[in-house]
N, C-alpha and C positions, 0 to 999 in steps of 0.2 A: 408857616402858612406858604401854600404851593404857589405855583404862577397864575398872576391877575389874568382874568379874562375878561373880554366885553362882553354887554348884554346880548350883542349878537352872536357870539360863541355860545352863550349859555341856551339860546333861542334855538339852535340847532337841535339841542337835544329834547328827544319825544319821551317825556316821561308818562306813564300811563299806569292806572289801576287794573288789576286782574284779579282773578279769582283761581287758586290752585285746585284743579280738577283730577289730578293723577300724580302719586308720588310711589316711585321706586330706587331701590338701592341701586348704587353705582358704584359696585366692586370694582371696575378698571380705573378709577380715578386715583391719582396720586395720592392725593389727600380724602379722607372719609366725606361723602357727599351724596346728595340724593338727585336723582334725575325728576324733574318738576314739569309738568304739564299746565298750562295756564290758558285762561279763557280770557281774551281781551274783547270780549263781545263782538261788535261791527269789525273788528281788526282779525278777528281770528283767534285761533289757537298757537301758541308758541311754546317751545320746549328750550330749558335752561337745566343746568346743573348748579346746586348750591352746596357747599360747606357748612351747611347748618346742623350735622348730625348729633351734635352735643348737646344742643338745647332744645331740640325739636324732634318729636316722634312722627312717624308717618301718618298716622292716623289724626294727630292733631293740625297737620297741615292741610288736609282733605277742607276745601270750601272756606279757606282763609283768604282773605283779600291781600295782596301783596304791592308794591310799587315797582316797578320794573322800567329800565331804559331799552326803548323798544327798535330804535334805528340804528342799532350797532351792526356792522356785517357778521354773518354768521361765523361761528369759531369750532374749529374741531376740539374736541376734547376726548382724547383716548379714542373709542369708537362711536362717539356720541355727537352729533351737532348741536350746540347750543344756538339760541335764537335771540334772545333777549338777556338781558342783565340784571337779575334782582337785587333790590337797594336793601343794605343791612349798614347798622351802626356796628363796628367792629370795637369789642371789649377785649381785650387780650387776644384769645385765641378763639372767642365765642362772637357770633355773628348774631345781633338782633335785628329781626325782619323790620323794615318801615313798612307802615300800613296806615290807612285812614282810620281815623278815630271812629267812624259811622261808615255803615255799608252805602257804597255809591254804586252806579252802573259800571260796569266792567266796560273799560276802555276809555274813562274819564281821566281828561287831562290833568296831568300834576304840573302847578306852576308856582 
């Protein structure tokens, strides 16, 4: 178990649902990854990279809803600026994306 946090700590994390609208290869990444462009509705479009190439093909990711943390500071990854963090369950070396069971409005809060 990791460090215990308070509910106040947790409430600072802005978890939202978005839809992947663009997927590109990311050959400059240290580990195999895609560059994702995600639509968060009224919150805008954000970009990130994700090491999900072993389980997901680019065409299967388009229009897929995901869950992401959108209030981290931007992070430089190679020549790419990541603006959010897509959430996934780690299973060995594979990452399985977390997403809502049913389609919801882009930008919906995850609580």
